[in-house]
C-alpha positions in Angstrom: 16.7 24.2 -47.4 13.0 24.9 -47.1 11.4 26.3 -43.9 9.8 22.9 -43.2 13.2 21.2 -43.6 14.9 23.7 -41.4 12.2 23.2 -38.7 12.6 19.4 -39.0 16.4 19.6 -38.9 16.2 21.9 -35.8 13.8 19.6 -34.0 16.0 16.6 -34.5 19.0 18.4 -33.0 17.1 20.0 -30.1 17.5 17.8 -27.0 14.4 16.9 -25.1 14.1 18.3 -21.7 14.2 16.1 -18.6 11.1 14.3 -17.8 11.3 15.9 -14.3 10.7 19.3 -16.0 7.3 18.1 -17.3 4.8 19.7 -15.0 2.5 16.6 -14.8 5.2 14.1 -14.0 7.0 16.6 -11.7 3.9 16.7 -9.5 3.5 13.0 -9.6 7.1 12.5 -8.7 6.8 14.9 -5.7 3.7 13.1 -4.6 5.3 9.6 -4.7 8.4 11.0 -3.0 6.4 12.5 -0.2 4.5 9.2 0.3 7.7 7.3 0.4 9.2 9.7 3.0 6.1 9.3 5.2 6.2 5.6 4.8 9.8 5.1 5.6 9.8 7.6 8.5 7.0 6.1 10.5 9.0 3.0 11.7 11.9 5.1 12.7 9.8 7.5 14.7 8.1 4.6 16.4 11.5 3.2 17.2 12.4 6.4 18.8 9.3 6.1 20.9 10.6 2.8 22.2 13.9 4.4 23.1 12.1 7.1 25.1 9.9 4.5 26.7 6.7 6.0 25.3 6.0 2.6 23.5 7.0 -0.9 24.4 8.8 -3.2 22.0 5.7 -5.4 22.0 3.5 -2.4 21.2 5.8 -1.5 18.4 5.3 -4.9 16.9 1.5 -4.6 17.2 1.4 -1.2 15.5 3.7 -2.1 12.6 1.8 -5.4 12.1 -1.4 -3.4 11.9 0.1 -1.1 9.3 1.1 -4.1 7.2 -2.3 -5.5 7.5 -3.9 -2.3 6.3 -1.5 -2.2 3.4 -2.4 -5.8 2.3 -6.2 -5.2 2.7 -6.1 -1.9 0.8 -4.0 -2.9 -2.2 -6.5 -5.1 -4.1 -9.4 -2.8 -3.2 -7.5 0.2 -4.5 -6.6 -1.6 -7.7 -10.3 -2.1 -8.5 -11.3 1.4 -7.5 -8.5 3.0 -9.4 -9.7 1.3 -12.6 -13.3 2.1 -12.0 -12.8 5.7 -11.0 -10.2 8.5 -11.2 -6.7 7.4 -10.2 -6.1 10.9 -9.0 -9.2 10.6 -6.7 -7.9 7.3 -5.3 -4.6 8.9 -4.4 -6.3 11.9 -2.8 -8.5 9.8 -0.5 -5.8 7.3 0.3 -3.4 10.1 1.2 -6.1 11.8 3.3 -6.7 8.6 5.2 -3.0 8.2 6.0 -2.8 11.8 7.0 -5.8 11.4 9.3 -4.3 8.3 10.9 -0.9 9.8 11.8 -2.1 12.3 14.5 -4.2 9.5 16.0 -1.1 7.4 16.4 0.5 10.4 18.1 -2.5 10.8 20.5 -2.4 7.1 21.4 1.3 7.2 22.2 1.9 6.3 25.9 -1.9 6.0 26.2 -3.5 3.2 24.2 -1.7 0.6 21.9 -5.1 -0.6 20.5 -5.9 3.0 19.4 -2.5 3.3 17.8 -3.0 0.0 16.0 -6.4 1.1 14.6 -4.8 4.3 13.4 -1.8 2.4 12.0 -4.2 0.2 10.1 -5.6 3.4 8.5 -2.2 4.7 7.6 -1.2 1.3 6.1 -4.4 1.3 4.1 -3.6 4.7 2.7 -0.1 3.6 1.8 -1.4 0.4 0.1 -4.1 2.2 -1.8 -1.7 4.7 -3.2 0.6 2.2 -4.8 -1.5 0.8 -7.7 -2.9 4.3 -8.4 0.5 5.9 -8.6 1.7 3.1 -11.0 -1.3 3.7 -13.2 -0.9 7.5 -13.1 2.6 7.2 -14.6 1.1 5.6 -17.7 -1.4 8.5 -17.9 0.9 11.5 -17.6 4.1 10.2 -19.3 4.4 9.3 -23.0 5.4 5.7 -23.6 8.9 6.4 -24.9 9.8 8.2 -21.7 8.2 5.9 -19.1 11.4 3.9 -18.3 13.2 7.2 -17.5 10.2 8.3 -15.4 10.1 5.0 -13.5 13.9 5.3 -12.9 13.4 8.7 -11.5 10.7 7.4 -9.2 13.0 4.5 -8.1 15.8 7.0 -7.5 13.7 9.1 -5.1 12.7 5.9 -3.2 16.3 4.9 -2.7 17.4 8.4 -1.7 14.6 8.4 0.9 15.7 5.0 2.2 19.2 6.3 2.7 18.3 9.7 4.2 15.0 9.1 6.2 16.7 7.6 9.3 19.2 10.5 9.5 16.6 13.1 8.8 14.3 11.6 11.5 17.1 11.4 14.0 18.1 15.1 13.3 14.5 16.3 13.7 14.2 14.3 16.9 16.8 16.6 18.5 14.3 19.5 18.3 10.9 17.8 18.1 9.0 15.4 20.3 8.0 12.0 19.1 4.4 13.1 18.9 5.3 16.1 16.8 7.3 13.8 14.4 4.3 11.5 14.1 2.0 14.5 13.3 4.7 15.6 10.8 4.3 12.3 8.9 0.6 13.1 8.6 1.5 16.5 7.1 3.7 14.8 4.5 0.9 12.4 3.7 -1.4 15.5 3.2 1.1 16.9 0.7 1.3 13.5 -1.1 -2.5 13.5 -1.4 -2.9 17.0 -2.8 0.0 17.5 -5.2 -0.3 14.7 -7.9 -1.9 15.7 -11.2 -5.1 14.6 -12.9 -4.6 11.8 -15.4 -6.4 10.9 -18.7 -8.2 7.8 -17.3 -12.0 7.9 -17.7 -14.2 5.6 -15.7 -16.0 2.8 -17.5 -19.6 3.6 -18.6 -21.0 0.1 -18.6 -24.2 -0.3 -16.6 -23.5 -3.6 -14.9 -23.7 -3.6 -11.1 -20.4 -3.3 -9.2 -18.9 -6.5 -7.8 -15.4 -6.4 -6.3 -14.8 -10.1 -6.8 -15.8 -9.9 -10.5 -13.7 -6.7 -11.1 -10.6 -8.1 -9.4 -11.1 -11.4 -11.3 -11.0 -9.4 -14.5 -7.7 -8.0 -13.4 -6.4 -11.6 -12.7 -7.6 -12.6 -16.2 -5.7 -9.7 -17.7 -2.6 -10.7 -15.9 -2.9 -14.3 -17.1 -2.9 -13.0 -20.7 0.7 -12.1 -20.3 3.0 -15.1 -19.6 6.0 -12.8 -19.1 4.1 -11.1 -16.2 3.2 -14.3 -14.4 6.7 -15.6 -14.8 8.3 -12.4 -13.6 5.9 -12.1 -10.7 6.8 -15.7 -9.6 10.5 -14.8 -9.8 10.1 -11.6 -7.9 8.0 -13.2 -5.2 10.5 -16.0 -4.8 13.4 -13.6 -4.4 11.7 -11.4 -1.9 10.1 -14.3 0.1 13.5 -16.2 0.4 16.5 -14.0 -0.3 15.2 -10.8 1.2 13.7 -12.5 4.2 16.8 -14.7 4.9 19.2 -11.8 4.7 17.0 -9.6 6.9 17.1 -12.2 9.6 20.6 -13.6 9.2 22.7 -10.5 8.4 22.4 -9.1 11.9 23.5 -12.5 13.3 26.4 -12.8 11.0 27.5 -9.2 11.7 27.5 -9.9 15.4 28.8 -13.5 15.6 31.2 -13.7 12.7 32.6 -10.2 12.5 31.9 -9.1 16.1 30.7 -5.7 15.1 27.5 -4.0 14.0 29.4 -2.0 11.4 29.1 -4.8 8.9 25.3 -4.7 9.2 25.2 -1.0 8.7 27.7 -1.1 5.8 25.8 -3.9 4.0 22.5 -2.2 4.2 24.0 1.1 3.0 25.7 -0.8 0.2 22.4 -2.3 -0.9 20.8 1.1 -1.1 23.9 2.5 -2.9 23.7 -0.4 -5.4 20.0 0.3 -6.0 20.8 4.0 -6.6 23.4 3.0 -9.2 20.9 0.7 -10.8 18.3 3.4 -11.1 20.8 5.7 -12.8 22.0 3.0 -15.2 18.5 1.8 -16.2 17.3 5.3 -16.9 19.2 5.1 -20.1 20.1 1.5 -20.6 18.0 -0.4 -23.2 19.3 -3.9 -23.8 18.1 -5.8 -26.8 16.5 -8.6 -24.7 15.3 -6.4 -21.8 13.2 -9.0 -20.1 16.0 -11.6 -20.0 18.4 -8.9 -18.8 16.0 -7.8 -16.0 15.5 -11.4 -14.8 19.3 -12.0 -14.9 19.7 -8.9 -12.8 17.1 -10.1 -10.3 18.9 -13.3 -9.9 21.9 -11.3 -8.7 20.1 -11.0 -5.4 21.3 -14.5 -4.7 24.8 -13.2 -4.1 23.6 -11.7 -0.8 22.7 -14.9 1.0 25.6 -16.7 -0.7 28.1 -14.2 0.8 26.5 -14.8 4.3 26.9 -18.6 3.8 30.7 -18.6 3.7 33.3 -17.2 6.1 34.5 -14.5 3.7 36.0 -11.1 4.4 33.5 -8.5 5.3 34.3 -6.6 2.1 32.9 -9.5 0.1 29.6 -9.2 2.0 29.3 -5.5 1.4 30.2 -6.0 -2.3 27.5 -8.7 -2.6 24.9 -6.3 -1.2 25.9 -3.7 -3.8 25.3 -6.3 -6.5 22.0 -7.3 -5.0 20.8 -3.7 -4.8 22.0 -3.0 -8.4 20.2 -6.1 -9.6 16.9 -5.4 -7.9 16.6 -2.0 -9.5 17.7 -3.2 -12.9 14.7 -5.5 -12.7 12.1 -3.2 -11.1 12.3 -0.3 -13.5 11.9 -2.4 -16.8 9.2 -4.5 -14.9 7.1 -1.5 -14.1 7.6 0.0 -17.5 6.6 -3.2 -19.3 3.4 -3.5 -17.1 2.4 0.1 -18.0 3.1 -0.7 -21.7 1.6 -4.1 -22.1 -1.4 -4.2 -19.8 -4.8 -2.9 -21.0 -5.0 0.7 -19.6 -8.4 0.1 -18.0 -7.0 -2.9 -16.0 -3.6 -1.5 -15.2 -4.3 -0.6 -11.5 -5.7 -4.1 -10.8 -2.7 -5.9 -12.4 -0.4 -3.6 -10.5 -2.2 -4.4 -7.2 -1.8 -8.1 -7.9 2.0 -7.4 -8.3 2.2 -5.6 -5.0 -0.1 -8.0 -3.2 2.0 -11.1 -4.0 5.6 -9.8 -4.2 5.5 -7.5 -1.2 2.6 -9.2 0.6 4.4 -12.5 1.0 7.5 -10.8 2.5 6.1 -10.8 6.1 5.3 -14.5 5.7 8.8 -15.2 4.6 10.2 -13.2 7.5 8.0 -15.1 9.9 9.1 -18.5 8.6 12.8 -17.9 8.3 13.6 -18.0 12.0 11.8 -21.3 12.6 13.4 -22.8 9.5 16.8 -21.8 10.9 16.0 -23.4 14.2 14.9 -26.6 12.5 17.5 -27.0 9.7 20.3 -24.6 10.6 21.6 -21.4 9.0 23.7 -23.1 6.4 20.8 -25.1 4.9 18.4 -22.1 4.9 20.9 -19.7 3.3 21.8 -22.4 0.7 18.2 -23.0 -0.2 17.4 -19.2 -0.4 20.5 -18.5 -2.5 19.5 -21.3 -4.9 16.0 -20.0 -5.2 17.2 -16.5 -6.0 19.4 -17.9 -8.8 17.2 -20.6 -10.2 13.7 -19.1 -10.2 14.5 -16.0 -12.3 16.5 -18.1 -14.7 13.6 -20.6 -15.0 11.3 -17.7 -15.7 13.2 -16.8 -18.8 11.9 -20.0 -20.4 8.3 -18.7 -20.2 6.9 -17.3 -23.5 7.3 -13.5 -24.2 9.8 -13.0 -21.3 12.6 -12.1 -23.7 11.3 -8.6 -24.2 8.6 -8.6 -21.5 5.8 -8.8 -24.1 5.0 -9.4 -27.7 5.8 -6.5 -30.0 2.6 -7.1 -32.0 0.4 -7.2 -29.0 1.5 -4.1 -27.3 -1.2 -1.8 -25.9 -0.9 1.8 -26.8 -0.4 4.0 -23.7 
């Protein structure tokens, strides 16, 4: 065997190291994990402020609504800026904005709800501005063949944070004041702003004058080039706006009225996160032949959550349904993000990602706002039935759109 053959033979047998050991992705993973921790901690810290009477329940609603508004306003702007400029710079300034807003929220505590709302708007804007830039950075620092594993690692960190953030916040609250905890979220945002790596994206060199409307419209046109993206986005939006919203409102009622205990509520929410953790682990290595169809079928599994709430079943069935829902949502999310990074033109990736977040997560508050009036008007049974049907039917209908079988045409794939 020649030296060249020996080298080739050795290379084939040498296992590739984990994507988390790659310095660029490790820094990106730490940044997204920190931003997720700060994002999930803030509502719990503000909830503690309500318990200590430093903030009223109405004030809590105003502050959280302001944060959501900041998120929705910043997402499309960030998508345009992250395609026109450095994605790393967008993350930096977004993280700094959120870091600056957190201590202002702390200062306004028990003093001024309007001041807290303005600061929360800034924090939400930082949170929203990070999302498209982080998604685009994955495509810059990770080679195409390893992006699904990288996205699974990102999803895993989000789910672990979802599971541990409340307990961590409660533990820290035993030794720190609410104001100190709010400032602490700002410190975490500062870390999220500074740690991510530089990517390979270069700003466009065309001389045309900047127009936000035109730039965002270019992103919409790019999204329309991909039928699988439009179909998948419709399915995801339908599931979040109906299934997620319905279960968020009805689950506490069912836990209280049908089972006469809050334990079912806690168990179901924990089961959902556990299912999502399992989904992230599975999808890190699972590559089905028709990945798009498999992802949409998994997304449809969210329908089991409202379906379980619809009938007087044993509480174990409700918990199991939430495990399946969590599993399905992550089996969809990771291939969905990976396909977007693979198929969309690199110079429009942040704008298309911002469209994804704007519609799928942006309509969730609207769904939450409409569910309660719908229940009053039509009853819990009708609302849960419609929501379960939407969760099952819309993802299956999306499979009939062109190019959804693999989330893209092989011959049209954009090199990452």
